[in-house]
N, C-alpha and C positions, 0 to 999 in steps of 0.2 A: 403142469401148474407151477406157479411161482409162490413160494411161501417165505414170509418175513417173520422171524421168530425173535421175541424179546424176553430175556431172562436177566435177573439182577443179582443172582447169587449162585453159590455152588450147587445147591439142590436143584435149582431151576435149570442149570447147565446140564446136570445129569438127566433130568426128565426130558429136557429138550433134545438131547443126543439120542435117547431111546425113541422118542417120537419121530425124529428125522429118519431113523432106520426103519421104523414102521411105515412111514410115508413112502420111502424109497421102495419098500417091498410091494406096496399097493399101487404106487404111481412111479414106475421106472423113469419117466421123463421129468420128474420133479426137479426143481432148482430151488436152492435155499440160500438166503442171506440172513444174518443174525446179529443181534447185540447179545452176546452171551459169553461163553468161555471156551477153554481148550477142548472140552469133550464135544461140544456142538461143532466146533471146527473140524475135529478129527472124524466126526460122523459124516462130514461132507458139506457143511455150510460155509459160505464165505463170511468170514468174521469182520464185521464193520466196526465193532467197539467191544472191548473186554470189560466185563462187569466189575472187575477189581478197581477200575478207575472211578466208579461212582457209588460203591457200596456204602450205605449208612445204616446206623442202628439207633432207633429211638428219636424222640423229639429234639433233643439237644444236638444230636449229630446232624439232623435235617436242617435245623436253623443255621448251624455253622457252615453248611455247604449249600445253602439255598441258591446262590449265584451259579455255582457249578451245575446244579440240577436243572436250572432253567436253561442254561446253555445246552445241556445234553438233550433236553426235550426239543429244542429248536433244531439241533443237528439231526435227531432221530426223525422228526417230521420231514425235513428236507430229504433225507435218505429214502424214506418210504415213498415220497412223491416222485423222486427221480427213478426209483427202481420199479415202481408200478406192480406190486404183487397182486395175485389173485386173492390172497387172504393174509391177514396179519394174525399171528398166533401169539397171544400174551401169556406168559408163564409166571403165575404168582406176582410178586413185586408190585402190589396195587397202587402205592403212592405215585409211581411213575406210569404204570401201565393203564390206569384208568384215564389219565389225561390223554394218552395216545388213543385209547378206545373212543373217547369223545371226538377227537380230531378226525380219526378214520371214518367214524360213522357219518359225520357231517359231509364227507367227501365220497360217500357211497362205497367205501372199501369194506369188504367182509371182515368181521372181527370174531375170532374164536378165543375164548379165555380158558386156558388149560391150567389146572391146579387153581381152583377158585379162591378169591380173597376170603379170609376167615371171618366173614361177617356174622357167623353164628357166635363168635367170641367177642367181637367189638366192631364198632362203626357200622351198625346195621343200616344206616342211611345210605351206605354204598350200594345196597340192593336196588335202589331206584335207578342208579346210574348203570348198573349191570343190565337191568331190564331195558333201559332206554338205548344203550350204546353197543351192547354185545349181541351178536347174532345167536351164539350158543355157548353155554358153559360146558366144560368137560371136567367133571368132578372125580375124585379118586378115593373118597372115604365113604363107607356105608352110612355113617351117622349124618352125612350131608344130604342124603336122599330125601328123608322126610322134611328137612329144613327148607331146601330149595323148592320142593314141591309146594309147601305152604306159602312160600314167597311168590310163587307163580312165575318163576324164571325158567325158561327152557334150558334143559340140561341133558347130558348123556352120562351114564355111569357104566363103565366097562371093567371095573376092578382097579387095582393099584399096580402101576408099572414097576414099583420097587421089587415086587416078587420076582419078576423076570431078571432084573438087574442083579439081585443077590444070587438067584439060583444058577445064573449063567456064569458066575465068576469062578475061575480056576484058583482055588485057595492055595497059597504057599506060605509056610511059616516064615515070618519076617526076622525073628531073632530066636536064639536058643534059650532054653530055660523058662522059668516062670516069670510072668510080668503082668502089670496092670496097664490097661490102655487109657490114655488121656486124650480126649477130643474137646478142645477148648473153643470151638466155633470157627467160622470162616471170616468174620469181620475183625478188624483191628480192635474195635471197642470190646468185643466179646473176649478176645485173647487177653487184653490188658486186665480184664476183670476176673477171668477164670484161672489164668496161669499162676498168679501168686498163691491162690488158694490151693491149687493142685500141687504145687511144689512144696508148700508147707505141710500138706497132708502126706506127701511122699516122705518128707523128712521124719515126720512123726512115726509112720509105719516102719521105716527102715531101722528105727531105734528099738523096735519090739523084738522079743525072742521069736524065732521062726520066720521072720520077715527079712533077715539080713541079706539073703541072696535074691530077693524079688526085685526085678527091674521095673522101670516105669517107661513106657514107650508113648511118646507124644506123636499123634498122627497129624503131620503138617497139612493144613488145609490147602486145597487148590488155590492158585493165584497168590498165595502167601510165600514168604521166603524165610531163610534161616534168621535174617535180621529181625523179623517180627517176633521171634521166640527167644533170641539170644539174651535179652535183658532179664529174662526170668529163669533161665537154666542154671546160672550161677556155677558153672563148672562141675556140676554133680556127675560123678562117674557112673552112677546107677540109672541115669536118664538118657534115653536115646530119642532122637528126633528123626522121623522118617517121612518122606513125601511120596505120594502116589501109591500108598499101600494101606489105605484105610480099612478096606474089607478084610485084608489079611491080618492086620493088627487086631481087629475086633474078633475075628474067628478063633484065634489061639490064645487070647487073653484070659486070665482067671476071672477078671471083672473089668468094668470100665466106668470112668467118670466122663459124662457127656454133657456138653452144653445143649440145652433144649433146642430141638429142631429135627430135621429129617434124619440126622444121624442116630437119634434115639430109637426111631422106628426101624432103621437099618439094623441096629444092634439086636432088637427084638427078633427080627426075621433071621438074623445070623445065629442067634442063640447065646448072646453074651450077657451075663448078669450085669446090671448097671444101676448107677445112681445118676439122676439128672440134676444139673445145676443151672440156675438162671439168675443173672444179676445185670442191672442196668443203672443208669444215672438216677439219683434220687427223684428228680422231676418226672422222668419217664415212669419210674416205679409208682409214684403217687397217682399219676394219671391212669396207669394200668389197673391199679387197685380200685380206683373209683369206678372204672368201667365194669370190672368183674364183680363189684359189689352190686351193681344194678343187674347184671346178667348172672344171677346166682345159679343158673342151670349149668354154667361152665365151671366145672370143679377142678380141672386139670389143665396143665400147659403142654403136656407131652401127647403126641399123636397116638402112641400105643395105649396109654391110659384112656384117652378119649374114645378109642375104638370100642373098648369094653365098658366105658363109663364106671370104672373102678380103678383103684390103685394097684397096678401090677408091679410097678417099681417106684421107688421113692423119689419125690421131687423136693429139692432144697432151693427155696426161692428167696432171693435178696438177702435179708439179715440171717436167714437160716443157712446160707451157703458159707460155712466156716471150715477151716482145716480140721477142727475137731469133729464136726458132723460128717464130713466127707470120709475121714479116716475110720471113724466108727462104723459107718455104713459099709465101707469096703471090707472091713474085718468081718462083718456079718455075712456079706455076700460070699466071702471065701471060706469062712470057718463054720458057718451054720448050714449044714447040708439040707435040712428040712426047709429052711427059708429059701435057699437056692432052688430047690426042687419045685416049690410052689411058684416061684417066678418063672421058671422054664415051662411049667404047665400053663401059666397065663400067656406066655409067648405063643404056644400052640393055638390057643384061642384067638389071639390077635391075627395070626396067619390065616386061620379059617375065615375070619370076618372080612378079610380083604379080597376074597374071591380066588379064582384060579389063575392059571398062566395066560400069557398072550395079551395083556392089557394094552400095551403100546400099539401093537398092530391093530387091535380092535378099535382103539380110539382113532387111529389114522384112517381106517376104513370109514368110520362114522363121519369124520371131517370131510372126506372126499365125497361121500354120499350127500352131505349137506350142501357142499359147493355145487353139486350137479343139479340141485333142485331149482 
């Protein structure tokens, strides 16, 4: 079989790479082409386009790059038409991927959507498009099962592939001594909003008794470079920037500050006490709040908290994301042993909620079975 995969960010690249390995195990003759990243390429896919060229965050970023996005859509359609896949596998990234789904469906190309759009949180109107244009959803969170059942959209749930990715990792300590992990996101916009807050919080903590020797390790995002972080580091001798070591950095950290996203769930599975931060442009924030006011059942922005429908770890959103709030929460995570223990107990519940091992291969087998019908 020939599979064309499309991912638009680092988390999709990770999920896509694990899925490729699952498909290879179930379909040894499989051939892959992708718009994704380094991990999908390393797993065996021919890389047609790297996601770092088109990543955007929020409405204002989309408007600023509208022309480029339209060109990317045209190039992607031409590529799919020329390559003639048996199936196109869309991984999250709904603003782009739903347009591809419509185009593929109109031409009789089988469409699988892996890591479904979060229509339970916003833009529920997209469910009509999913039902019309996608052959099958492959969802990865337990709380999505009743939601998509109610929507009447065909889906498969086989657990969450992050369990396999975390448990298969060979952890190696990245730096000596005590440190706090800082994960500022994978997009430039996220980095520009998170890093100043993280650095100011680091400065506040370093001035406190007992924190003088604690380092701060920034986990450089895939597809980013030192130049993306350099404006914020300010020559601080107690801050390290490391690339390609995110799981290792999380595993040995006393605590972590994490931009909301897949990394917060990875931290929960690895067992790192965390505080999540999220900030965006004022326009995007206003729109998001209007949406979530209507959808009052969505109480959290972090996947781990959503899995249990309660706050396992704190979320600092928009105006709440300040150096003072971040440093105060880090102190509590490190110094309050009872608070830390309750969080780790919640992590164990999150892990149990995501099912057992082998999700990537089980999803691959389900895709192959669907194609054979």
